[in-house]
C-alpha positions as CSV (number, residue, x, y, z in Angstrom):
1,M,77.7,82.1,48.5
2,T,81.3,82.2,47.5
3,V,83.9,82.7,50.1
4,D,86.9,84.9,49.9
5,Y,89.8,82.9,50.5
6,S,92.5,85.4,50.2
7,F,93.0,85.7,53.7
8,L,94.9,82.6,53.9
9,K,97.8,84.2,52.2
10,V,97.7,86.6,55.3
11,V,97.9,83.6,57.7
12,H,101.0,82.3,55.5
13,E,102.6,85.5,55.7
14,Q,101.9,85.7,59.5
15,Q,103.3,82.3,60.0
16,L,106.4,83.4,58.0
17,E,107.0,86.2,60.0
18,M,106.6,84.7,63.5
19,I,108.6,81.6,62.4
20,E,111.7,84.1,61.8
21,I,111.0,85.7,65.5
22,L,110.4,82.2,67.1
23,E,113.6,80.9,65.7
24,L,115.6,84.0,66.8
25,F,113.9,83.9,70.2
26,E,114.6,80.0,70.5
27,D,118.5,80.6,69.4
28,V,118.8,83.3,72.0
29,L,117.4,81.1,75.0
30,L,119.6,78.0,74.0
31,D,123.0,80.1,73.8
32,A,122.0,82.1,76.9
33,N,122.8,81.0,80.4
34,Y,121.6,82.5,83.8
35,Q,124.9,83.7,85.1
36,D,126.2,85.3,81.8
37,K,123.2,86.5,80.1
38,W,120.3,87.2,82.7
39,Q,120.5,90.1,85.3
40,A,117.3,91.7,86.5
41,G,116.2,94.1,83.6
42,N,117.7,92.2,80.8
43,Q,116.3,93.7,77.8
44,E,117.2,91.4,74.8
45,I,115.2,88.5,76.1
46,S,112.2,90.7,77.2
47,S,112.4,92.5,74.0
48,L,112.0,89.3,72.0
49,F,109.4,88.0,74.3
50,R,107.2,90.8,73.9
51,K,107.8,90.5,70.2
52,V,106.6,87.0,70.4
53,E,103.6,87.7,72.5
54,N,102.5,90.3,70.1
55,L,102.7,88.2,67.1
56,I,101.2,85.5,68.9
57,A,98.2,87.5,70.0
58,R,97.8,89.4,66.5
59,H,97.9,85.8,64.9
60,L,95.3,84.3,67.2
61,A,93.0,87.3,66.9
62,F,93.1,86.8,63.3
63,E,92.6,83.3,63.3
64,T,89.5,83.8,65.9
65,D,88.0,86.3,63.5
66,H,88.5,84.4,60.0
67,L,89.4,80.9,60.5
68,L,87.4,79.6,63.3
69,P,84.0,80.8,61.8
70,L,84.8,78.8,58.7
71,L,85.9,75.9,60.7
72,D,83.0,76.1,62.6
73,K,80.7,76.0,59.0
74,S,82.5,73.2,57.8
75,G,81.2,70.8,60.6
76,S,84.9,69.6,61.4
77,G,84.2,69.3,65.0
78,L,87.7,67.1,65.7
79,V,89.8,69.5,64.0
80,M,88.3,72.3,66.0
81,Q,88.6,70.6,69.1
82,R,92.1,70.1,68.5
83,L,92.8,73.6,67.3
84,L,91.1,75.1,70.3
85,K,93.3,72.8,72.8
86,Q,96.4,73.9,70.9
87,R,95.5,77.5,71.5
88,E,94.9,77.1,75.1
89,L,98.3,75.4,75.4
90,I,100.0,78.4,73.9
91,L,97.8,80.9,76.0
92,T,98.8,79.0,79.0
93,H,102.5,79.3,78.2
94,L,102.4,83.0,77.5
95,A,100.7,83.4,81.0
96,K,103.5,81.6,82.8
97,M,106.2,83.3,80.7
98,T,104.5,86.7,81.4
99,C,104.8,85.9,85.5
100,L,108.4,84.2,84.9
101,I,109.8,87.4,83.2
102,R,108.3,89.6,85.6
103,E,109.9,87.7,88.4
104,L,113.3,87.4,86.6
105,Q,113.2,91.4,86.2
106,V,112.5,92.4,89.7
107,S,114.8,89.9,91.6
108,D,117.6,87.5,91.3
109,L,115.4,84.3,91.9
110,G,118.2,81.8,91.1
111,V,118.9,79.4,88.5
112,C,115.8,77.2,89.1
113,V,113.5,79.9,88.1
114,W,115.7,80.6,85.0
115,D,115.4,77.1,84.1
116,D,111.9,77.1,84.2
117,F,111.6,80.2,82.1
118,V,113.6,78.7,79.5
119,D,111.6,75.6,79.3
120,T,108.4,77.2,79.2
121,A,109.7,79.8,76.5
122,L,110.8,76.7,74.4
123,S,107.7,74.6,75.3
124,L,105.7,77.8,73.8
125,V,108.0,77.8,70.5
126,R,107.1,74.3,70.1
127,A,103.4,75.0,70.7
128,T,103.2,77.6,68.2
129,F,104.9,75.4,65.7
130,A,102.6,72.9,66.3
131,L,99.7,75.1,65.7
132,F,101.2,76.2,62.4
133,H,100.9,72.7,61.4
134,W,97.1,72.3,62.4
135,E,96.7,75.2,60.4
136,E,98.8,74.2,57.4
137,L,98.0,70.1,57.4
138,E,94.6,70.1,59.2
139,F,92.9,73.1,59.6
140,L,93.5,75.1,56.0
141,P,92.2,72.0,53.7
142,C,89.1,72.1,55.6
143,F,88.2,75.2,53.9
144,R,88.5,73.6,50.5
145,K,85.0,71.5,51.5
146,C,83.3,74.8,52.3
């Protein structure tokens, strides 16, 4: 049976699109501070987070549908285990971000919540870049063995 690997181009294109948005999100967060940038209902950061959230969800769904089944067939249990752990970390950060952004939008919760928000957002960016690392350096070469 021959496997069509053309979907790997889709993975790469998704990564490029996500990198652009993640770097913009990171820049906005690093330039922002609680008093100057965040007010209840701030739309710039909220809008960027929604874009990040949607792109990550799309990418993880594509990965689940196309990449994980092939990795499972390749018998690379260690790579699969590490990739799933990275995905879990991303989903944990996304869930926390969703709660924090909701809290920040409805009330003035103070600089501590803002700091937690920024720390979690930057951790999400790093975790997503680490996922790309797994895909490019560990995950995708496994398919050449299939």
